[in-house]
Every structure is written in structure tokens, then in C-alpha cells.
C-alpha positions as CSV (number, residue, x, y, z in Angstrom):
1,Y,33.0,2.8,25.4
2,L,37.0,2.9,25.9
3,I,38.9,0.2,24.3
4,A,42.5,0.6,26.5
5,G,45.9,-1.3,25.6
6,D,47.7,-2.6,22.4
7,G,48.6,-5.5,20.5
8,E,47.5,-8.0,17.6
9,E,43.5,-8.0,17.7
10,K,44.7,-4.0,17.6
11,D,43.2,-3.4,13.9
12,Y,40.8,-5.7,13.6
13,L,39.1,-4.2,16.4
14,K,39.0,-0.6,14.3
15,S,38.0,-1.6,12.1
16,L,34.7,-3.5,13.5
17,I,34.1,0.0,15.5
18,K,34.5,1.1,11.3
19,E,32.1,-1.5,9.9
20,R,29.7,-0.9,12.9
21,N,29.6,2.8,12.8
22,L,30.1,3.1,16.4
23,V,33.5,5.5,15.9
24,D,31.7,7.2,18.3
25,H,30.3,5.7,20.8
26,V,33.8,3.6,21.1
27,F,37.2,5.0,21.5
28,M,40.6,3.1,21.5
29,L,42.9,4.6,23.7
30,E,45.2,2.3,23.0
31,H,48.9,1.8,25.2
32,I,47.9,3.9,28.8
33,T,50.2,4.1,31.5
34,E,49.3,2.3,34.9
35,Q,48.4,5.5,36.5
36,E,46.1,6.4,33.5
37,K,44.9,2.9,34.2
38,F,43.5,3.6,37.6
39,S,41.6,6.9,36.6
40,L,40.1,5.2,34.4
41,L,38.7,2.4,36.7
42,A,38.2,5.2,39.3
43,K,35.6,6.0,36.9
44,S,33.9,3.9,35.2
45,E,31.7,1.5,36.3
46,I,30.7,-1.9,34.0
47,F,34.7,-3.9,33.8
48,I,34.2,-5.9,30.1
49,M,37.4,-8.0,29.3
50,L,35.5,-11.6,27.9
51,N,38.6,-13.3,28.3
52,H,39.0,-17.2,27.5
53,T,41.5,-20.5,26.9
54,L,43.1,-20.7,23.5
55,G,43.6,-25.1,23.9
56,S,45.4,-25.8,26.7
57,S,48.8,-23.4,27.8
58,D,47.1,-19.8,26.9
59,F,44.9,-19.0,29.6
60,E,44.3,-15.8,32.2
61,G,46.7,-17.0,35.4
62,F,45.4,-14.9,38.6
63,G,42.9,-12.2,36.3
64,I,44.8,-9.2,38.3
65,S,42.9,-6.4,36.1
66,F,39.4,-8.0,37.6
67,V,40.3,-7.7,40.9
68,E,42.1,-4.5,40.2
69,A,38.5,-3.3,38.4
70,Q,36.2,-4.8,40.8
71,F,38.8,-2.8,44.1
72,L,37.6,0.8,42.0
73,E,33.8,-0.2,41.8
74,N,33.4,-1.8,38.6
75,V,31.2,-4.9,38.1
76,I,32.9,-7.5,35.5
77,I,31.5,-8.9,32.2
78,G,34.7,-11.4,31.9
79,G,34.5,-15.0,30.4
80,A,34.8,-18.1,33.2
81,S,38.1,-19.7,32.2
82,G,41.8,-19.6,34.0
83,G,41.9,-18.0,37.4
84,V,38.7,-14.8,36.8
85,V,36.8,-17.8,38.0
86,E,38.6,-17.3,41.5
87,S,38.4,-13.5,41.0
88,V,35.2,-12.5,40.3
89,S,31.9,-13.6,42.3
90,H,30.1,-14.4,39.7
91,D,26.2,-13.2,40.4
92,E,27.5,-10.6,43.1
93,S,30.4,-8.6,41.9
94,G,30.1,-9.4,38.2
95,F,28.1,-12.3,35.5
96,L,31.1,-14.6,33.5
97,F,30.0,-16.4,31.0
98,D,31.7,-19.6,28.8
99,L,32.4,-18.4,25.8
100,E,32.2,-21.5,23.8
101,S,29.1,-21.4,24.3
102,E,26.9,-20.0,20.5
103,S,24.5,-17.4,22.6
104,V,27.1,-15.9,24.3
105,Q,26.5,-12.5,22.1
106,D,23.4,-12.0,23.0
107,E,23.5,-13.2,26.8
108,V,27.0,-10.4,26.9
109,R,24.8,-8.2,25.4
110,E,21.3,-8.4,27.7
111,K,24.0,-8.2,30.7
112,V,25.6,-5.7,29.4
113,N,22.0,-4.0,28.5
114,Y,20.6,-4.8,32.4
115,L,23.2,-2.9,34.2
116,I,22.6,-0.1,32.0
117,N,19.0,0.4,32.3
118,T,18.8,-0.8,36.4
119,P,21.4,2.1,38.2
120,I,19.7,0.4,41.6
121,V,21.5,-3.2,40.2
122,R,24.7,-1.5,38.9
123,S,25.1,-0.1,42.1
124,E,25.2,-2.7,45.1
125,M,27.6,-5.3,42.3
126,Q,29.6,-2.1,42.3
127,S,29.7,-2.6,46.0
128,S,29.7,-5.7,46.5
129,A,32.9,-5.6,43.7
130,K,34.8,-3.8,46.1
131,K,33.8,-6.3,49.1
132,Y,34.9,-9.2,47.4
133,V,38.1,-7.8,46.3
134,V,38.4,-6.6,50.7
135,Q,37.4,-9.6,52.4
136,N,39.3,-12.3,49.5
137,F,42.0,-10.3,48.4
138,E,43.6,-7.6,51.1
139,I,46.5,-9.8,52.7
140,E,45.3,-9.1,55.6
141,S,42.0,-10.9,55.4
142,L,44.2,-13.7,53.0
143,I,46.6,-13.9,57.0
144,H,43.2,-14.0,58.4
145,N,41.8,-16.5,56.0
146,S,44.9,-18.5,56.1
147,K,44.7,-18.9,60.0
148,N,41.5,-19.7,60.3
149,E,42.0,-22.2,57.6
150,S,45.5,-23.8,59.2
151,I,43.0,-24.0,62.9
152,T,40.6,-26.8,60.8
């Protein structure tokens, strides 16, 4: 597993990786460039970012990271909050979870294992992920969808 990015959770994540004896399995890349990000997404198959709402003022706005990952054919594992709900097609291009649920850790673990152990399903969802982005977020689709909505 690769963790990219830099932020206030970095030290906590490093200690958690060490505490759980995952230093040979989980790698922290810290700050990466846009080019490195897209290279990693192009090589990955599952994108996990468990976004969640903090109070009433801090939430994932649109979910561009999820759209980028899907365009590069990653199945999404994310939180069902903010704009991500509109950015991901739940059960088709990924799985969104209520992070307030007491069983969320088990639910996420179960879905990740399911995706790892069922390559046919993972492959189908990867294709669905890219199709979802093309149909809903590419400029031509947005214009077409906008025209159709204004006709009705």
C-alpha cells in the first residue's frame, strides 16, 4: 500500500504502521508532484481515501481526487459525505461508507479483501469507474447533459 501526501496525520500514520508491523507493506511517499500522482494512479487499481465531515464546516467539496482516480480506472473506497457522493457511483465504480458507523473498519476491510480476491469484479468496476467519469464529468458530456436538462 502507498500513502501519498503530507499533512498533520503523517506522524500518527508512521507510528501506526510501525506499531502494526506493516513497515514492509505500507509505504509513505509524503509530498508528490502532480505528475507522480497521475503515474501512481495509472498503475493502481484501488484508490482509498476515507474522507469524512468534521462538524458542519469541513467536508470534501466536490471530490476531484476521486474523479481523477476513477478516470485512471481505480475502484474507489471512500466516505459517503460531501461531494464524493456525486463523484462516485456507489456499488458500480466504488464503495462509499458511513464513517460514523461502528462497524466501518470491518466493512472497509471486507470490501478491500473482496476487490483483491475477485479480479473479475475489480476489473469490471475499474471499467465502470472510467465510464462514469466520461459520462458525467468530461466537458462534452456536461454540455450534452446540460442541453438535455434545459429541454425538459
